[in-house]
C-alpha positions as CSV (number, residue, x, y, z in Angstrom):
1,M,132.0,112.4,118.3
2,N,130.6,109.0,119.9
3,W,128.6,108.8,116.8
4,Q,131.5,108.6,114.3
5,S,133.4,106.3,116.9
6,G,130.5,103.9,116.8
7,N,130.4,104.0,113.0
8,R,134.1,103.2,113.0
9,T,133.6,100.4,115.1
10,A,130.8,99.2,113.3
11,D,132.6,99.4,110.1
12,T,135.4,97.2,111.8
13,G,133.0,94.9,112.9
14,N,131.6,94.7,109.3
15,G,135.1,94.3,108.0
16,V,136.1,91.4,110.3
17,D,132.6,89.6,109.4
18,Q,133.5,90.1,105.9
19,V,136.8,88.3,106.2
20,K,135.2,85.5,108.1
21,N,132.6,85.2,105.6
22,S,135.1,85.0,102.8
23,A,137.3,82.5,104.9
24,D,134.1,80.3,105.4
25,T,133.1,80.7,101.8
26,S,136.5,79.3,100.6
27,E,136.3,76.4,103.0
28,H,132.9,75.5,101.8
29,R,134.1,75.7,98.2
30,A,137.0,73.4,99.3
31,T,134.7,71.1,101.3
32,D,132.1,71.2,98.3
33,F,134.9,70.5,95.9
34,G,136.5,67.5,98.0
35,N,132.8,66.2,98.4
36,R,132.5,66.6,94.5
37,A,135.8,64.4,93.9
38,D,134.3,61.8,96.4
39,E,131.1,61.6,94.4
40,M,132.5,61.6,90.8
41,S,131.8,58.4,89.0
42,F,134.4,56.2,87.3
43,G,133.4,57.7,84.0
44,E,134.1,61.1,85.3
45,H,137.7,60.3,86.8
46,L,138.7,58.9,83.5
47,H,137.2,62.1,81.7
48,A,139.3,64.2,84.1
49,L,142.5,61.8,83.6
50,R,142.2,62.0,79.8
51,P,143.8,65.4,79.3
52,H,146.7,64.3,81.6
53,L,147.1,61.1,79.6
54,M,146.9,63.2,76.1
55,R,149.6,65.5,77.2
56,S,151.8,62.6,78.5
57,A,151.4,60.8,75.3
58,G,152.1,63.9,73.4
59,A,155.3,64.5,75.3
60,I,156.5,60.9,74.8
61,L,155.9,61.0,71.1
62,L,157.9,64.2,70.6
63,L,160.8,62.8,72.8
64,A,160.7,59.6,70.9
65,I,160.8,61.3,67.6
66,A,163.7,63.4,68.5
67,A,165.5,60.2,70.2
68,F,164.9,58.5,66.6
69,C,166.7,61.4,64.9
70,C,169.9,60.9,67.3
71,K,170.5,57.1,66.1
72,N,174.3,57.3,66.2
73,F,174.6,58.9,69.7
74,L,172.0,56.6,71.2
75,I,172.9,53.2,69.8
76,D,176.7,53.6,69.0
77,G,177.3,55.9,72.0
78,L,174.9,54.8,74.9
79,L,173.6,51.4,73.9
80,F,176.9,49.9,72.7
81,G,179.2,52.2,75.3
82,P,179.7,49.2,77.5
83,L,181.2,47.2,75.0
84,Q,183.9,49.9,74.3
85,P,187.4,49.8,75.9
86,D,187.3,53.5,77.1
87,F,184.1,53.0,78.8
88,P,184.5,54.3,82.4
89,T,183.5,51.1,84.1
90,N,185.9,49.1,81.7
91,R,189.0,51.5,82.1
92,L,188.3,50.9,86.2
93,I,188.3,47.2,85.8
94,A,191.3,47.2,83.5
95,W,193.2,49.5,85.9
96,L,192.3,47.3,88.6
97,G,193.4,44.2,87.1
98,T,196.7,45.9,86.3
99,Y,197.2,47.1,89.7
100,S,196.4,44.0,91.4
101,Q,197.9,41.6,88.7
102,I,194.6,39.6,88.7
103,D,194.1,38.3,85.1
104,P,190.2,37.9,85.6
105,L,190.0,41.6,86.2
106,N,190.9,42.6,82.8
107,L,187.4,41.9,81.2
108,S,187.1,43.5,77.9
109,P,183.9,42.7,75.6
110,A,185.4,45.1,72.7
111,N,185.8,42.1,70.2
112,L,182.0,41.0,71.1
113,R,179.9,40.8,67.8
114,L,176.3,41.0,68.1
115,I,173.7,39.5,65.4
116,N,170.2,40.0,64.1
117,T,168.1,37.2,63.2
118,T,165.0,38.9,61.9
119,V,164.0,41.2,58.9
120,A,162.9,44.3,61.0
121,G,165.2,43.2,63.7
122,Q,167.4,46.6,63.6
123,F,164.3,48.7,62.9
124,N,162.6,47.5,65.7
125,L,165.8,47.9,67.9
126,H,165.8,51.7,66.8
127,L,162.2,51.9,67.7
128,T,162.8,50.3,71.1
129,I,165.8,52.4,72.1
130,S,163.9,55.6,71.1
131,F,160.7,54.7,73.3
132,A,163.0,53.7,76.0
133,T,165.0,57.1,76.0
134,A,161.8,58.9,75.6
135,C,160.3,57.3,78.7
136,T,163.4,57.8,80.7
137,I,164.0,61.7,79.8
138,G,160.1,62.1,80.3
139,F,159.6,60.3,83.5
140,P,159.8,63.6,85.6
141,Y,157.0,65.2,83.4
142,L,154.8,61.9,83.6
143,L,155.2,62.1,87.6
144,W,154.1,65.9,87.3
145,E,151.2,65.0,85.3
146,L,150.3,62.3,87.9
147,W,150.5,64.8,90.5
148,R,148.3,67.4,88.8
149,F,145.7,64.9,88.4
150,V,146.0,63.7,92.0
151,R,146.5,67.0,93.6
152,P,142.7,68.3,93.7
153,A,141.8,65.5,95.8
154,L,144.4,66.1,98.6
155,T,144.0,68.3,101.6
156,D,146.5,71.3,102.0
157,R,148.3,69.7,104.5
158,E,148.7,66.5,102.1
159,Q,149.6,68.8,99.3
160,H,152.1,70.5,101.4
161,A,153.7,67.2,102.6
162,C,153.8,65.8,98.9
163,R,155.2,69.2,97.1
164,R,158.6,67.5,96.6
165,F,157.1,64.2,95.5
166,V,158.3,64.6,92.0
167,G,161.8,66.1,92.7
168,Y,162.5,63.0,95.3
169,V,161.1,60.4,93.0
170,S,163.2,61.6,89.8
171,A,166.3,62.0,91.7
172,G,166.2,58.3,93.0
173,F,165.1,56.9,89.4
174,F,168.0,58.8,87.7
175,V,170.7,57.8,90.5
176,G,169.6,54.4,90.3
177,L,169.6,54.5,86.4
178,A,173.0,55.8,86.4
179,F,174.1,53.2,88.8
180,G,172.7,50.3,86.6
181,Y,174.1,51.7,83.6
182,L,177.5,52.6,84.6
183,L,178.2,49.7,87.0
184,I,175.9,46.8,86.9
185,A,175.2,46.4,83.1
186,P,178.8,46.7,82.1
187,L,180.1,44.0,84.6
188,S,177.0,41.7,83.7
189,I,177.8,42.0,80.0
190,A,181.6,41.6,80.4
191,F,181.1,38.5,82.6
192,L,178.4,36.8,80.5
193,T,179.6,37.4,77.2
194,Q,183.0,36.1,77.8
195,Y,182.2,33.1,80.0
196,T,182.3,29.7,78.4
197,V,181.8,26.2,79.5
198,S,183.6,24.7,76.7
199,D,185.9,25.6,73.8
200,R,183.2,24.0,71.5
201,V,180.7,26.4,72.4
202,A,180.7,29.6,70.5
203,N,178.5,32.6,71.6
204,L,176.2,34.1,68.9
205,I,174.4,36.8,71.0
206,D,171.4,38.3,69.6
207,V,171.2,42.4,69.6
208,H,167.9,42.1,71.1
209,S,169.1,40.0,74.2
210,Y,172.1,42.4,74.7
211,L,169.4,45.4,74.7
212,A,167.1,43.7,77.2
213,T,169.9,42.9,79.5
214,V,171.0,46.6,79.4
215,L,167.4,47.8,79.8
216,N,166.4,45.5,82.4
217,V,169.3,45.8,84.8
218,S,169.4,49.6,84.3
219,L,165.5,50.2,84.9
220,A,165.7,47.7,87.8
221,C,168.1,49.6,89.8
222,A,166.2,52.7,89.1
223,L,163.1,51.1,90.6
224,V,164.9,49.5,93.4
225,F,166.6,53.2,94.6
226,Q,163.2,54.2,95.3
227,L,163.3,52.0,98.4
228,P,164.7,54.8,100.7
229,L,161.8,56.9,99.6
230,L,159.3,54.4,100.2
231,V,160.7,53.5,103.8
232,W,160.5,57.4,104.6
233,F,156.8,57.4,103.2
234,L,155.9,54.5,105.2
235,T,157.7,55.7,108.6
236,R,155.9,59.0,108.2
237,M,152.7,57.1,108.1
238,G,153.5,55.3,111.1
239,L,153.3,52.0,109.2
240,L,157.1,51.2,109.5
241,S,159.8,51.6,112.1
242,A,163.4,50.9,112.3
243,E,163.1,48.5,115.1
244,W,161.0,46.5,112.6
245,L,163.4,46.7,109.9
246,R,166.2,45.4,112.0
247,R,163.8,42.4,113.6
248,Y,163.3,41.2,110.2
249,R,166.7,41.8,108.4
250,R,167.3,38.2,107.7
251,H,163.8,37.9,106.2
252,A,164.6,40.9,104.1
253,V,167.8,39.2,102.8
254,V,165.9,36.3,101.2
255,V,163.1,38.6,99.8
256,L,165.9,41.0,98.1
257,A,167.7,37.9,96.8
258,L,164.4,36.6,95.2
259,L,164.0,40.3,93.8
260,A,167.3,40.3,92.4
261,A,167.2,37.0,91.0
262,I,163.8,38.2,89.3
263,I,165.1,41.6,87.8
264,T,168.2,40.3,86.5
265,P,169.5,37.7,83.7
266,P,169.3,34.2,85.0
267,D,172.6,34.0,86.6
268,A,174.3,34.1,89.9
269,F,176.8,36.9,89.1
270,S,174.4,39.3,88.0
271,M,172.2,38.5,91.1
272,M,174.9,39.2,93.3
273,L,175.7,42.5,91.7
274,V,172.2,43.5,92.2
275,L,171.8,42.1,95.5
276,L,174.6,43.6,97.3
277,P,173.4,47.5,96.4
278,L,170.1,46.4,97.4
279,Y,171.0,45.2,101.0
280,G,173.0,48.4,101.1
281,L,169.9,50.4,100.4
282,Y,168.0,48.4,103.1
283,E,170.9,49.3,105.8
284,A,170.4,52.8,104.4
285,S,166.5,52.8,105.0
286,I,167.1,51.7,108.6
287,R,169.1,54.8,109.2
288,I,166.2,56.9,107.3
289,A,163.7,55.2,109.4
290,E,165.5,56.2,112.8
291,H,166.0,59.7,111.7
292,T,162.4,60.3,110.1
293,A,160.9,58.8,113.4
294,S,162.9,61.3,115.5
295,R,162.1,64.0,113.4
296,T,158.5,63.2,113.8
297,H,158.5,63.0,117.3
298,F,160.2,66.2,117.6
299,N,157.6,68.0,115.4
300,G,154.9,66.4,117.4
301,E,156.0,67.6,120.6
302,S,156.6,71.3,119.1
303,G,153.4,71.2,117.8
304,S,154.7,71.7,114.2
305,L,152.9,70.3,111.2
306,D,155.7,70.2,108.8
307,I,156.1,66.7,107.5
308,T,158.5,67.4,104.4
309,Q,161.7,67.3,106.5
């Protein structure tokens, strides 16, 4: 009986040792992989990046072909949508003008005529809008491929902290894109196309200038709406604080004004349209930094390692 108990104890001990050895082996493999990633040459990194680039390029190409086949919807419906009187923003502006009886609010660029000055201009316009649509729709997938490339070099804790990276960045991108397209772009176009300095000057607006205005304003807003996420990340890393953001608020206004001047057409009206939401995002970032710092302090005291909240 004692002999059987001794064997059971020995078997249990051997099982525990096997589990420990398995865990040690896994840790060694993870360590070896991390060391291997650190020791990879530049050429080996490029070789590992190549399949991700190929898949990303293939996805963008397929999306661009599909977008190219939807010419009427993309160009007449989306690109030239801000020129239509029934566009949501134009209807809102018209309603505000009627309600407040202020004539300047009745901005309607429906009579605007766009011109093309090059032989291949319209074909190039079709290619450009198709490629821009493909990049916009495929943006989350491009982020996912970037995450798959970087993930092997991260520790388990870093992977856990960044598991929602694609979702957060994509959400901010599309919200900012919608804000720029639905609000900033129509107001800019309505104001700029009807502003005149003299009756002797007629506006002959090239279609590529119109496309550049819509794309630049929309994509600029999409990038700017990443500011809260950037503040959240820097606060989690301990590189930024709400007190620091408050202390340099006036300096930030100057920087945001310069940024708005760079990413918008060269006019004060468009600059102010972008500057105001930028400042709103800055104030929201201060609140995010406060909340993130308090949650980080709480998790540190409770011993929690969850940094995804």
